[in-house]
C-alpha positions as CSV (number, residue, x, y, z in Angstrom):
1,X,-13.4,-46.4,-57.7
2,X,-16.9,-45.6,-56.6
3,X,-17.8,-46.0,-53.0
4,X,-20.0,-49.1,-53.6
5,X,-17.0,-50.8,-55.4
6,X,-14.7,-50.4,-52.4
7,X,-14.3,-53.5,-50.1
8,X,-14.0,-51.1,-47.1
9,X,-17.3,-49.4,-47.9
10,X,-19.1,-52.6,-48.8
11,X,-18.0,-54.1,-45.5
12,X,-19.4,-51.2,-43.5
13,X,-22.7,-51.2,-45.5
14,X,-23.1,-54.9,-45.0
15,X,-22.4,-54.8,-41.3
16,X,-25.0,-52.0,-40.9
17,X,-27.6,-54.0,-42.8
18,X,-26.8,-57.3,-41.0
19,X,-26.9,-55.7,-37.6
20,X,-30.2,-54.1,-38.2
21,X,-31.6,-57.4,-39.4
22,X,-30.2,-59.2,-36.4
23,X,-32.1,-56.9,-33.9
24,X,-35.2,-57.0,-36.1
25,X,-35.2,-53.3,-37.0
26,X,-36.1,-52.1,-40.5
27,X,-33.2,-51.4,-43.0
28,X,-34.7,-47.9,-43.5
29,X,-34.0,-46.9,-39.9
30,X,-32.7,-43.3,-39.5
31,X,-28.9,-43.5,-39.0
32,X,-27.0,-41.0,-36.8
33,X,-23.3,-40.7,-37.5
34,X,-21.0,-39.5,-34.7
35,X,-19.0,-37.1,-37.0
36,X,-15.9,-35.6,-35.5
37,X,-14.3,-34.8,-38.9
38,X,-11.4,-37.2,-38.3
39,X,-10.6,-39.9,-40.9
40,X,-12.5,-42.7,-39.1
41,X,-15.8,-40.8,-38.9
42,X,-15.3,-39.4,-42.4
43,X,-15.0,-42.9,-43.9
44,X,-18.0,-44.0,-41.8
45,X,-20.1,-41.1,-43.2
46,X,-19.2,-42.1,-46.7
47,X,-20.3,-45.6,-46.0
48,X,-23.6,-44.4,-44.6
49,X,-24.1,-42.3,-47.7
50,X,-23.6,-45.4,-49.8
51,X,-26.0,-47.2,-47.5
52,X,-28.6,-44.5,-48.1
53,X,-28.2,-45.1,-51.9
54,X,-29.2,-48.7,-51.4
55,X,-31.8,-48.5,-48.7
56,X,-33.1,-44.9,-48.8
57,X,-32.5,-44.5,-45.1
58,X,-32.5,-41.0,-43.6
59,X,-29.1,-40.0,-42.3
60,X,-27.9,-37.5,-39.8
61,X,-24.4,-36.4,-38.7
62,X,-23.7,-35.0,-35.2
63,X,-20.6,-33.0,-34.5
64,X,-19.9,-32.4,-30.8
65,X,-18.0,-29.1,-30.3
66,X,-16.1,-29.5,-27.0
67,X,-14.3,-26.1,-27.3
68,X,-11.1,-27.7,-26.0
69,X,-9.0,-26.9,-29.1
70,X,-8.2,-23.6,-30.8
71,X,-9.2,-25.4,-34.0
72,X,-12.6,-26.5,-32.8
73,X,-14.5,-23.9,-34.8
74,X,-12.6,-24.8,-37.9
75,X,-13.5,-28.5,-37.4
76,X,-17.1,-27.7,-37.0
77,X,-17.2,-25.6,-40.2
78,X,-15.5,-28.4,-42.1
79,X,-18.0,-30.9,-40.9
80,X,-20.9,-28.7,-41.7
81,X,-19.6,-28.0,-45.2
82,X,-19.0,-31.7,-46.0
83,X,-22.6,-32.5,-44.9
84,X,-24.0,-29.8,-47.1
85,X,-22.1,-31.2,-50.1
86,X,-23.4,-34.7,-49.4
87,X,-27.0,-33.6,-48.5
88,X,-26.7,-34.9,-45.0
89,X,-28.6,-33.3,-42.1
90,X,-26.1,-31.8,-39.8
91,X,-26.4,-31.2,-36.1
92,X,-23.8,-29.4,-34.1
93,X,-23.8,-29.5,-30.3
94,X,-21.7,-27.2,-28.2
95,X,-20.9,-28.8,-24.8
96,X,-19.0,-27.8,-21.7
97,X,-16.4,-30.3,-20.4
98,X,-15.5,-30.3,-16.7
99,X,-11.7,-29.7,-16.8
100,X,-11.2,-29.6,-13.0
101,X,-8.1,-31.3,-11.7
102,X,-10.1,-34.1,-10.0
103,X,-11.8,-35.1,-13.3
104,X,-10.4,-37.2,-16.1
105,X,-10.6,-35.0,-19.2
106,X,-10.9,-38.1,-21.4
107,X,-13.8,-39.5,-19.5
108,X,-15.6,-36.2,-19.0
109,X,-15.3,-35.4,-22.8
110,X,-16.6,-38.8,-23.6
111,X,-19.5,-38.5,-21.2
112,X,-20.8,-35.2,-22.6
113,X,-20.2,-36.4,-26.2
114,X,-22.3,-39.5,-25.6
115,X,-25.1,-37.4,-24.0
116,X,-25.3,-35.2,-27.1
117,X,-25.3,-38.1,-29.5
118,X,-27.9,-40.0,-27.6
119,X,-30.1,-36.8,-27.4
120,X,-30.2,-36.6,-31.2
121,X,-31.0,-40.3,-31.5
122,X,-33.8,-39.9,-29.0
123,X,-35.2,-37.0,-30.8
124,X,-35.3,-38.7,-34.2
125,X,-35.7,-42.3,-33.2
126,X,-32.4,-43.2,-34.8
127,X,-29.6,-45.7,-34.5
128,X,-26.2,-44.3,-33.4
129,X,-23.1,-45.3,-35.6
130,X,-19.6,-44.9,-34.2
131,X,-16.4,-45.1,-36.1
132,X,-14.3,-47.3,-33.8
133,X,-12.1,-49.8,-35.5
134,X,-9.9,-52.8,-34.6
135,X,-7.0,-50.8,-33.1
136,X,-9.6,-49.0,-30.9
137,X,-10.8,-52.4,-29.7
138,X,-7.2,-53.4,-28.9
139,X,-6.7,-50.1,-26.9
140,X,-9.9,-50.8,-25.0
141,X,-8.9,-54.3,-24.1
142,X,-5.4,-53.2,-22.9
143,X,-7.0,-50.4,-20.8
144,X,-9.3,-53.0,-19.2
145,X,-6.4,-55.2,-18.5
146,X,-4.6,-52.3,-16.8
147,X,-7.7,-51.8,-14.6
148,X,-7.9,-55.4,-13.7
149,X,-11.2,-56.0,-15.4
150,X,-13.0,-59.4,-15.6
151,X,-14.6,-61.0,-18.7
152,X,-17.2,-58.3,-19.1
153,X,-14.5,-55.6,-19.3
154,X,-12.2,-57.7,-21.5
155,X,-15.1,-58.1,-23.9
156,X,-14.2,-54.6,-25.1
157,X,-16.7,-52.8,-27.2
158,X,-19.6,-54.6,-28.7
159,X,-20.4,-54.2,-32.4
160,X,-24.1,-53.9,-31.5
161,X,-25.3,-52.9,-28.1
162,X,-28.1,-50.8,-26.5
163,X,-27.5,-47.8,-24.3
164,X,-30.9,-47.2,-22.7
165,X,-33.4,-47.3,-25.6
166,X,-30.8,-46.4,-28.3
167,X,-29.1,-49.0,-30.4
168,X,-25.4,-48.3,-30.9
169,X,-23.5,-49.9,-33.8
170,X,-19.8,-50.0,-34.6
171,X,-19.7,-51.4,-38.1
172,X,-16.0,-50.7,-38.6
173,X,-14.9,-52.7,-35.6
174,X,-13.3,-55.5,-37.7
175,X,-11.4,-53.0,-40.0
176,X,-7.8,-52.1,-39.5
177,X,-6.8,-48.5,-39.3
178,X,-4.6,-48.9,-42.4
179,X,-7.6,-50.0,-44.4
180,X,-9.6,-47.0,-43.4
181,X,-6.8,-44.5,-44.1
182,X,-6.0,-46.2,-47.5
183,X,-9.5,-45.8,-48.6
184,X,-9.7,-42.2,-47.5
185,X,-6.4,-41.4,-49.4
186,X,-7.5,-43.2,-52.5
187,X,-10.8,-41.3,-52.6
188,X,-9.0,-38.1,-51.7
189,X,-11.4,-37.4,-48.8
190,X,-10.9,-34.4,-46.7
191,X,-10.6,-34.8,-42.9
192,X,-9.3,-33.0,-39.9
193,X,-6.5,-34.0,-37.5
194,X,-7.0,-33.4,-33.8
195,X,-3.7,-32.3,-32.3
196,X,-4.7,-33.7,-28.9
197,X,-4.2,-37.2,-30.4
198,X,-0.5,-36.6,-29.9
199,X,-0.7,-35.8,-26.2
200,X,0.6,-39.0,-24.6
201,X,-0.7,-37.8,-21.2
202,X,-4.0,-39.4,-22.2
203,X,-3.9,-43.2,-21.7
204,X,-5.4,-44.0,-25.1
205,X,-2.9,-41.8,-26.9
206,X,0.0,-43.3,-25.0
207,X,-1.1,-46.8,-26.1
208,X,-1.9,-45.7,-29.6
209,X,1.4,-43.7,-30.1
210,X,3.9,-45.5,-28.0
211,X,2.8,-49.1,-27.3
212,X,0.6,-50.5,-30.0
213,X,2.9,-49.8,-33.0
214,X,5.6,-51.9,-31.3
215,X,3.1,-54.7,-30.5
216,X,1.8,-54.7,-34.1
217,X,5.4,-54.7,-35.5
218,X,6.1,-57.8,-33.5
219,X,2.7,-59.4,-33.9
220,X,0.9,-58.0,-37.0
221,X,-2.3,-60.1,-36.4
222,X,-2.7,-58.9,-32.8
223,X,-5.8,-56.8,-33.5
224,X,-7.5,-59.8,-35.0
225,X,-6.5,-62.2,-32.2
226,X,-7.4,-59.7,-29.5
227,X,-10.7,-59.0,-31.2
228,X,-11.4,-62.7,-31.3
229,X,-10.6,-63.0,-27.6
230,X,-12.9,-60.0,-26.9
231,X,-15.7,-61.8,-28.7
232,X,-15.1,-65.0,-26.7
233,X,-15.1,-63.0,-23.4
234,X,-18.4,-61.3,-24.6
235,X,-20.0,-64.7,-25.2
236,X,-18.9,-66.0,-21.8
237,X,-20.0,-62.8,-20.1
238,X,-23.4,-63.0,-21.7
239,X,-23.9,-66.6,-20.5
240,X,-22.7,-65.7,-17.0
241,X,-25.0,-62.6,-16.9
242,X,-28.0,-64.7,-17.9
243,X,-27.4,-67.1,-15.0
244,X,-26.7,-64.2,-12.7
245,X,-29.9,-62.6,-13.7
246,X,-31.8,-65.7,-12.7
247,X,-30.1,-65.8,-9.3
248,X,-30.8,-62.0,-8.9
249,X,-34.5,-62.5,-9.6
250,X,-34.6,-65.3,-7.0
251,X,-32.9,-63.0,-4.4
252,X,-34.9,-59.9,-5.1
253,X,-37.6,-59.1,-2.6
254,X,-38.3,-55.7,-4.2
255,X,-36.6,-53.4,-6.6
256,X,-34.6,-51.9,-3.6
257,X,-34.2,-55.0,-1.4
258,X,-32.3,-58.3,-1.7
259,X,-33.0,-61.4,0.4
260,X,-29.7,-61.7,2.4
261,X,-30.3,-65.3,3.4
262,X,-30.8,-66.5,-0.2
263,X,-27.9,-64.4,-1.3
264,X,-25.6,-65.9,1.4
265,X,-26.5,-69.4,0.2
266,X,-24.8,-68.8,-3.1
267,X,-21.1,-69.2,-3.8
268,X,-19.0,-66.1,-3.5
269,X,-18.6,-65.6,-7.3
270,X,-22.3,-65.8,-7.8
271,X,-23.0,-63.5,-4.9
272,X,-20.7,-60.9,-6.6
273,X,-22.5,-61.4,-9.9
274,X,-25.9,-60.9,-8.2
275,X,-24.7,-57.6,-6.8
276,X,-23.5,-56.5,-10.2
277,X,-26.8,-57.4,-11.7
278,X,-28.5,-55.3,-9.0
279,X,-26.4,-52.3,-9.8
280,X,-27.2,-52.8,-13.5
281,X,-30.9,-53.0,-12.8
282,X,-30.7,-49.6,-11.0
283,X,-28.8,-48.0,-14.0
284,X,-25.6,-47.6,-12.0
285,X,-22.0,-48.5,-13.0
286,X,-20.9,-51.9,-11.8
287,X,-19.1,-51.7,-8.5
288,X,-15.4,-52.4,-8.2
289,X,-14.2,-55.6,-6.8
290,X,-13.3,-53.9,-3.5
291,X,-16.8,-52.3,-3.3
292,X,-18.4,-55.6,-4.1
293,X,-16.4,-57.3,-1.4
294,X,-17.5,-54.6,1.1
295,X,-21.1,-55.2,0.3
296,X,-20.9,-58.9,0.6
297,X,-18.9,-58.7,3.8
298,X,-22.0,-57.1,5.4
299,X,-23.8,-60.4,5.1
300,X,-21.6,-61.7,7.9
301,X,-22.1,-58.8,10.3
302,X,-23.7,-59.3,13.7
303,X,-27.5,-59.9,13.5
304,X,-28.4,-56.5,15.1
305,X,-25.8,-54.5,13.2
306,X,-26.7,-52.2,10.3
307,X,-23.5,-51.8,8.3
308,X,-23.5,-49.8,5.1
309,X,-21.3,-49.1,2.0
310,X,-21.4,-45.6,0.6
311,X,-21.6,-44.7,-3.1
312,X,-22.1,-41.4,-5.0
313,X,-25.8,-42.1,-5.5
314,X,-26.5,-43.3,-2.0
315,X,-25.8,-46.4,0.2
316,X,-26.3,-50.2,0.3
317,X,-27.3,-51.0,3.9
318,X,-27.9,-54.3,5.6
319,X,-30.9,-54.4,7.9
320,X,-32.5,-57.5,9.4
321,X,-30.3,-59.7,7.3
322,X,-31.4,-58.2,4.0
323,X,-29.6,-55.7,1.7
324,X,-31.3,-52.4,0.9
325,X,-30.7,-49.9,-1.9
326,X,-31.0,-46.4,-0.4
327,X,-30.6,-43.4,-2.7
328,X,-29.6,-40.0,-1.4
329,X,-32.6,-38.0,-0.3
330,X,-33.8,-35.5,-2.9
331,X,-36.9,-34.3,-0.9
332,X,-37.3,-32.8,2.5
333,X,-39.6,-34.6,4.9
334,X,-42.2,-32.2,6.4
335,X,-43.0,-32.5,10.0
336,X,-46.6,-31.6,9.4
337,X,-48.7,-31.4,6.3
338,X,-52.4,-30.5,5.8
339,X,-54.3,-33.0,3.7
340,X,-57.3,-31.9,1.7
341,X,-59.9,-34.6,1.5
342,X,-60.9,-36.1,-1.9
343,X,-57.7,-34.9,-3.5
344,X,-54.5,-36.7,-4.6
345,X,-51.7,-35.3,-2.3
346,X,-48.1,-36.0,-3.4
347,X,-45.8,-37.4,-0.8
348,X,-42.5,-37.2,-2.8
349,X,-40.2,-38.6,-0.1
350,X,-42.4,-41.7,-0.2
351,X,-42.5,-41.7,-4.0
352,X,-46.3,-41.8,-4.0
353,X,-49.5,-39.9,-3.2
354,X,-52.3,-40.2,-0.7
355,X,-56.0,-39.7,-1.1
356,X,-58.5,-39.5,1.7
357,X,-62.0,-40.2,0.5
358,X,-64.9,-38.8,2.6
359,X,-68.2,-39.9,1.0
360,X,-70.3,-38.3,3.7
361,X,-68.6,-34.9,3.6
362,X,-66.8,-34.1,6.9
363,X,-66.4,-30.5,5.9
364,X,-65.7,-29.3,9.4
365,X,-63.0,-31.9,10.1
366,X,-59.3,-31.4,9.6
367,X,-56.9,-34.0,8.1
368,X,-53.2,-33.7,8.4
369,X,-50.1,-35.9,8.6
370,X,-47.2,-35.8,11.1
371,X,-43.8,-37.5,10.7
372,X,-41.2,-38.4,13.3
373,X,-43.9,-39.4,15.7
374,X,-42.2,-42.5,17.0
375,X,-43.3,-41.8,20.6
376,X,-47.0,-41.8,19.7
377,X,-48.9,-44.7,21.2
378,X,-51.2,-46.4,18.6
379,X,-53.2,-49.6,18.1
380,X,-53.3,-51.0,14.6
381,X,-56.6,-52.4,13.3
382,X,-55.8,-56.1,13.9
383,X,-53.7,-55.6,17.0
384,X,-54.8,-56.5,20.6
385,X,-52.5,-54.0,22.4
386,X,-51.4,-50.4,22.0
387,X,-47.6,-49.7,21.7
388,X,-45.4,-46.8,21.0
389,X,-44.9,-46.3,17.2
390,X,-41.2,-47.0,17.6
391,X,-42.1,-50.4,19.0
392,X,-44.4,-51.2,16.1
393,X,-41.5,-50.2,13.8
394,X,-39.6,-53.1,15.2
395,X,-42.5,-55.5,14.8
396,X,-43.0,-54.3,11.2
397,X,-39.3,-54.4,10.6
398,X,-39.2,-50.8,9.2
399,X,-35.6,-49.9,8.4
400,X,-34.2,-47.4,10.8
401,X,-33.4,-44.8,8.0
402,X,-37.1,-44.8,7.0
403,X,-38.6,-44.3,10.4
404,X,-38.4,-40.5,10.6
405,X,-40.3,-40.3,7.4
406,X,-43.2,-42.6,8.3
407,X,-46.3,-40.4,8.3
408,X,-49.2,-40.7,10.8
409,X,-52.5,-39.5,9.4
410,X,-54.7,-37.6,11.8
411,X,-58.4,-36.7,11.7
412,X,-58.6,-33.7,14.0
413,X,-56.5,-34.9,16.9
414,X,-57.1,-38.6,16.4
415,X,-54.5,-40.8,14.6
416,X,-56.4,-42.9,12.0
417,X,-53.6,-44.5,9.9
418,X,-49.9,-45.0,9.4
419,X,-48.2,-45.4,6.0
420,X,-45.7,-48.2,6.3
421,X,-43.8,-49.8,3.4
422,X,-46.2,-48.3,0.8
423,X,-49.4,-49.4,2.6
424,X,-51.9,-47.7,4.9
425,X,-52.2,-49.4,8.3
426,X,-55.5,-48.4,9.8
427,X,-55.6,-47.6,13.5
428,X,-58.2,-48.2,16.2
429,X,-60.7,-46.9,16.8
430,X,-61.5,-47.1,13.1
431,X,-63.4,-44.2,11.6
432,X,-66.1,-45.8,9.5
433,X,-66.9,-43.1,6.8
434,X,-63.4,-42.4,5.5
435,X,-61.1,-44.4,3.2
436,X,-57.4,-43.8,3.0
437,X,-55.4,-44.9,-0.1
438,X,-51.7,-44.6,-0.7
439,X,-50.6,-45.2,-4.3
440,X,-46.9,-45.4,-5.4
441,X,-45.9,-43.2,-8.3
């Protein structure tokens, strides 16, 4: 039986073509196969070779060498040889997996593997194909149930989804493992067996080896019914996410600030969905229910309180009723900085740059900025009185964690401007022949 006569191969080829058509990509897109050498990825590679015969699409195979097994070098050589025999461009990536006791070996290996696969896709502008099947979907849903996931988690793995700019397809998601193995045996394909698949200390292996065989023996159609449930959860999750995005846009003052009053007017479930949409917009993992509850509880704090919830990337802080997204500092804030006129000067802690234009020269004058000047008395251009800068911070509602980094611009010893919330506030007495411009990056 030739590959194109096999129902298994035809199914995979048709799913690839249909998925590319659905997302309006050409059928000749470069295809990148995640090729471990196991039976699933081996059959996937055969299907992609058959796809190439029909559509003349460039194909690549990526083998990620984790170095976690004594057989890893042999697996890499096997994969490279198979690609040479089939005229498939082969990429091998050696990666280091953090095996420290506080890390999940499964999740760390998966993270570095995805990074390598996505890097190749980014380099060649290709679509990533993964060999996950119906039992893998069942495992995913069961693990999400164990974690107490909601509809989004119970949706499992999508057949088609984007990760950043890269399209990921799982064209074997509706196939049973038995169908895949039967085809591989009938075609006498060569594949490798990862001995770690027998280690039941890994959650997926425990489900695969100890639990799922009993479930399928009792309910043979379970993979199909769970797959159908996952699809329904995905549909519902998409509808909810669309509505949550609308609420999120309504509550969003800026990329890093939510209107706390508008957020508090929503029901608690929608508040939680808005917070999750905010995290998604920032490229962060969705917060747990406990973390989401902590963030929302801040809405009810005392008016003058500034509670916060800490995350690895930074903090969510409530200030003046609103919620702020505050990332960990990556740049030191200078106390003083000389500013050359008529040049763009980077102010990295403010994520922008300043330019002081002096049309009439001023070659003998010195410009510089100073931070942490809250006890400096200044009078903004449209103000009637002078106040200490720390008092103006209250008037301008500058968040307390930003105040030390607010720069005052000096001409010689005269303060001429303050950069607040991405804008230059000109100070009195105004200097007529200079222009200050702050531009966000």
